[in-house]
C-alpha positions as CSV (number, residue, x, y, z in Angstrom):
1,X,219.1,-21.9,144.9
2,X,217.0,-21.6,148.1
3,X,218.8,-20.7,151.3
4,X,217.1,-23.9,152.8
5,X,219.1,-26.1,150.4
6,X,222.2,-27.7,152.2
7,X,223.2,-30.3,149.7
8,X,223.8,-30.6,145.9
9,X,222.7,-34.1,145.1
10,X,224.8,-36.8,143.4
11,X,225.1,-36.1,139.6
12,X,222.6,-33.3,140.0
13,X,224.2,-31.0,137.3
14,X,226.5,-33.5,135.5
15,X,226.7,-33.0,131.7
16,X,225.0,-29.5,131.9
17,X,225.7,-27.3,129.0
18,X,226.3,-23.5,128.7
19,X,227.7,-22.9,132.3
20,X,231.2,-21.3,132.1
21,X,231.2,-20.2,135.7
22,X,229.6,-21.5,138.9
23,X,229.4,-19.8,142.2
24,X,228.3,-22.1,145.1
25,X,227.2,-20.1,148.2
26,X,224.4,-19.9,150.6
27,X,223.9,-22.8,153.1
28,X,225.4,-25.5,150.9
29,X,227.5,-27.8,153.0
30,X,227.8,-30.9,150.8
31,X,228.6,-31.4,147.1
32,X,227.5,-34.9,146.2
33,X,229.4,-37.3,144.1
34,X,229.7,-36.4,140.4
35,X,227.4,-33.3,141.0
36,X,229.1,-31.3,138.0
37,X,230.9,-34.0,136.2
38,X,231.3,-33.6,132.5
39,X,230.2,-30.0,132.5
40,X,232.4,-29.4,129.5
41,X,232.0,-25.6,129.2
42,X,232.9,-24.9,132.8
43,X,235.9,-22.7,133.2
44,X,235.8,-21.4,136.8
45,X,234.3,-22.5,140.1
46,X,234.0,-20.5,143.3
47,X,233.0,-22.5,146.4
48,X,231.8,-20.3,149.1
49,X,232.1,-20.5,152.9
50,X,230.1,-23.2,154.5
51,X,230.9,-26.0,152.1
52,X,232.6,-28.9,154.0
53,X,232.4,-31.9,151.8
54,X,233.2,-32.3,148.1
55,X,232.3,-35.9,147.0
56,X,234.0,-38.2,144.6
57,X,234.2,-37.3,140.9
58,X,232.5,-33.9,141.5
59,X,234.2,-32.0,138.8
60,X,235.8,-34.9,136.8
61,X,235.9,-34.4,133.0
62,X,235.3,-30.7,133.1
63,X,237.5,-30.2,130.0
64,X,237.8,-26.4,130.1
65,X,238.0,-25.9,133.9
66,X,240.9,-23.7,134.6
67,X,240.4,-22.3,138.1
68,X,238.8,-23.4,141.5
69,X,238.5,-21.4,144.6
70,X,238.0,-23.4,147.9
71,X,236.9,-21.9,151.2
72,X,238.6,-22.6,154.6
73,X,235.6,-24.7,155.7
74,X,236.5,-27.6,153.3
75,X,237.0,-30.7,155.4
76,X,237.0,-33.5,152.7
77,X,237.8,-33.6,149.0
78,X,236.7,-37.0,147.5
79,X,238.6,-39.2,145.3
80,X,239.1,-38.2,141.7
81,X,237.3,-34.9,142.3
82,X,239.2,-33.1,139.5
83,X,240.2,-36.2,137.4
84,X,240.8,-35.4,133.7
85,X,240.6,-31.6,134.2
86,X,243.6,-31.1,131.9
87,X,243.4,-27.3,131.8
88,X,243.1,-26.8,135.6
89,X,246.1,-24.6,136.4
90,X,244.7,-22.8,139.5
91,X,243.5,-24.2,142.8
92,X,243.0,-21.5,145.5
93,X,243.3,-23.1,148.9
94,X,242.6,-21.2,152.2
């Protein structure tokens, strides 16, 4: 993504296929509601410094999601952000 992008919009990448790993970096400050919901192949997410807000239902129904790394800049994690992520065994907090 361009360095000028500061927000991932609501439902922007929901139901995307073929992504096993996502690294969010750059100037992103906000991940909108449901942005990656239902990304069924997703196994790992690394959220870089700068992200402050994770909206509601952002990673819900990511059936294969196992690990999430969060930065110390996180201020808000929305409702049901990780709902139905049954394989999630690792949540790295600052």
